N, C-alpha and C positions, 0 to 999 in steps of 0.2 A: 240935681234930682233926676234929670233924664239919664245921666250916666248910671245912676244906681238902678233905675228901671231897666236900662239896657243890659247891665250885668246880670240882674236877676232873670231877665227874659232869656238871655243866653244860657244861663245855668239850668233853667226850667226845661228848655228845649233839649239840652244835652242829657239831662236826667231822663226825660221822656223817651228819647231815642235809646238810651241804654236799657231802660226798663222794657221797651218794646223788643229790643234784640233778645233779651233774656226770655221774655214770654214766648216769642216766636220759636226760639231754639228749643224751649221746653215742649212746646206744642208739636214741633217737628219730631222731637225725640220720642214722644208718645206714639205718633203715627209710625215712626220707624220700627218701634217695638211690635206694632201690629203685624208687620211683615215677618220679622225674624223671631218674635215670640219669646225673647229672653227676659229674665228678671235679673236684678242686680245681686241676688244672693248666690246664684250659681253661675259658673262659667258658660260662655257660649263658644262652641267649637267650630272652627273652620278646618275641615279635614280634606286632605289631598291624597290622591293615590300615588304610590311609589312603584317604580319598576325595579326588579331585581335581576341580576345575571342568572341565567339558567345553569344547571349542573353539567356544563360541557366546556370544552376547551375551544378557544378561538385561535385559528391558525392564519398566518400570513400567506402570501403568494408562494413562498418557498417551503411551506409546510411546517414552519416553526411556530411554537406557541406564543401568542401575544399576551404578555402579562399586564400590559397597560393598554386596554382596548379603547379607552376614551382619551381624547386629545383636545388641545386648544392650539389652533394653527399658528397663532402669534407667539406661542411659547414652545421652543424646541425641546425643552426638558420633558421627560416622561413623568407626567403627574396624574394620569387618569386611572389610578388603581382604586376604583370605587366599587362598592358592593350594591349600591342602589342609586337610582336617578329620579328626579322629578321633572315632569314635562314643562317646557317653556310656556305652554298654554295655561298650565295650572298656576305658574308664577304670575302671569298676567291677570288671570282671574282672581287670584288671591289679592293682588294689589288693588283691583277695582273695589272689591268688597271691603277690604280693610280701610281704604280711603273713605268710603261711605260711613263706616263706623266712626272714624275720626271726626267727620264733619257733623254727624247728626246724633251721636250718642256718646255718653260718658263710659259706656262699657268697652273694655278692651278685649276683643275676641282672642281665644287661645288657638294658635296654629298647631296642628298635630297630624301625623300620618294616620291613614285609615287603619293600618294594622294595630295601632295602639288603642283603638276604640272598638275592636271586634266584639268584645263581651260587654260593652257599655251601651245601655239602651235608655236609661232614665236620664237623658240629657237632651238639650236642644242643640242642633248643629246644622251646618250647611256644608254639604259635600261637593267637592269640585272634581269633575271627571266622570267618565262613564264606566266602561267595562273593567277598568283597572282600579276602581274605588269600591271597596267593600261596603261602605255606608250608602253609596248610591244604589248598589245592588240591593241592599236592605230595603230601601224606599221603593225601588222598582218592583220588588216581589211582595211588598206589604199589601194586605187586603184593603187597607185604606187608600191605596193608590188606584183611583178610578179614572186616571187620565191617560198616561202614555207609558210605553215600554219600548225596548229595542227589539227589532227583529234581526237576529244575527245573520240569518241566511240571505236576506235581501239587503242587509246593511241599511236599515230604515228605522225611522221612528213611527210607530203605529199607535192608533187609538185603542184603548182597552174596551170602552163601551161601543165605539163606532169603528168597526174594522175597515170601513172605507177611508178612514183618515190615515194617510200614509205619506211620509216625507222622506225622500231619497236624495242623497247627494248626487246632483246631475252634472258636476264639473264646473258649474257656474255659481251655485249656491251650496253652502254647507248649512246644516240644520242642527239645532240644539233645543233642549227643553229645560224649563224651570218648573219643578214640581214641589209643592208644599203640602205636607200632610200633617194631621194631628193624630197621633196614635190613640186608638180607642182606650187602651189600658193606661195611657199616660196623657190625659187631657190637658195637662199644664205644660206639655212639651211641643215643640215644633221641629219637624224634620224637613229640610230643604235639600233638593238635589239639583245641581246645575251640570248638565252633561250634553255632549254633542256627538254627532257621527264622526266628525273629525276634530282636530284641535281648534280650528277657528269657530266651529259651532259651539264648543265649550266656552272659549274666552269671549266670544260675541254675546252669548247668553248672559254671562256674568256682567259684561259691560252694560247690557240692556237693563238688568235688574238694578245695578248700582245707579244708573242714569234715570230710570223711570219708576223707582219704587213708590214714589208718591202717587203716581197715576194708578199703579197696580193696587195700592192700598185703598185708594178712593173707590176702585171697582170692587174689591173683594174684602176689604177690612181685615179682620182677624182670621177669616175663613181660609180653608185649603183652596188651592188653585193649581191649574196646569196650563202652561204657555209653551208654544213652539215659536222659536226665533229662527230667522234665516240670515245668513251673512254672505255678502257678495265679496268674492276674492279673499284677500288676506288683510282685511281691515275690520277690526271690532266695531269701529265707529259707524260702519254701514249696516249694523244689525237692525233688523226690522221684525215687528210682530207679525206673524202670519196666522196664528190661531190661539185663542178665539179672536174675533174681530171686534175691536172697540177703539175709540178715539185715544190716541197716545200723544196728541199735541198738547204741549204745556201751555197753561194760561200765561198771558203776557203780564208782566209786572214791572213797574218802574224800579230802577235800581239806583242806589246811592253808594258811593265808595266809602269804605272805612278801613283804614289800615291796608292789609293785603287781601282782604276778602270783600264780598258784597253782602248787604243785607237789604231785605225788602221792608218798606215802611208804610204803614197805613197813614197816608198823608193828611187825613182829616184830623189826626191828633195835633198837627202843627198849624192848622188853619187859624185857630184862635190866637196864635202867638206871632204869626209871621209879619204883622204890620209894625211891630216894634223895631226901631232902627237897629238895635243891637242884634236882634234875632235875624233880621234881613241880612245883615253883614255876615252872620254865622252861616246862614243857609247858602248865601252866595259863595262862600268859601268852600262849603261842602260840595255844591254843584260844580264849582270850578274844577275840583279834583275829579268829580264824576265825569265831567266833559273831557278833561285831559286824558282820562283813562281809555278813551276810544269808544266807549259805549254810546250808541246812537239813540238810546231811548229819549223821547221828548220830555221836556219838563211839563208837569201837569199844570193845568190852568189854576190861577189863583196864587201861585208861588212865584217868587222872584226868579 
């Protein structure tokens, strides 16, 4: 009889954990949509700026025209006959945001060049890059943008309402902004711009949004916002919020390992079951994998 109870107890716990994972994922997905503002009926666009070769010839040191101006040092063959390029910082930024969509949403964003969306406005999108992205320029010049803009003469990010707000690349820190607006004429759309003074300002801001969207959502919900991020050196992971000032420290949560990812569990769901021998054995097995994963989070009181 005890064996039957043990089996039932193990099944109940496994079902509860699976239900909790789905509930948590659905809840996080809803919060994620608060930031990006998409719906499942229409596509959400991640748009990047592209560089094009100008209408001029490129000459080598001998005065001869270079027909293949781009190269890859490891490959001697001439392969760089390209008409447009995408910045490496844009690639990093896109990767951060796409990974977030993969983890927290069922929506698959559409990646597209800014020039393909020039005449499209009734859409929700996130633009990557500053002066070379037409959609970022659209947000920057929109009357709904009451946050920041670029000052090209001083190579700075300046406040629109407060002219004393000024962020300049000083050689130690690069700066970037994250701006979200909701167009007055399109209240069901969200436009987001991620741009920096330099390439690390752009990719650092994208990393910050992908990493801290939950904290940003907790602060602003569905509403528009403007943030300025600073990045030290050439490391996106050193990105920090500099304006406005609010707590960006994540709450501590116990983690349990499942497959290749982690999920957080409300442990009180298991309190009523953990005394069953079969359930205890199951939890010990789960915690054993959790412990072997190298995570140093302590086991909560009341669980084996």
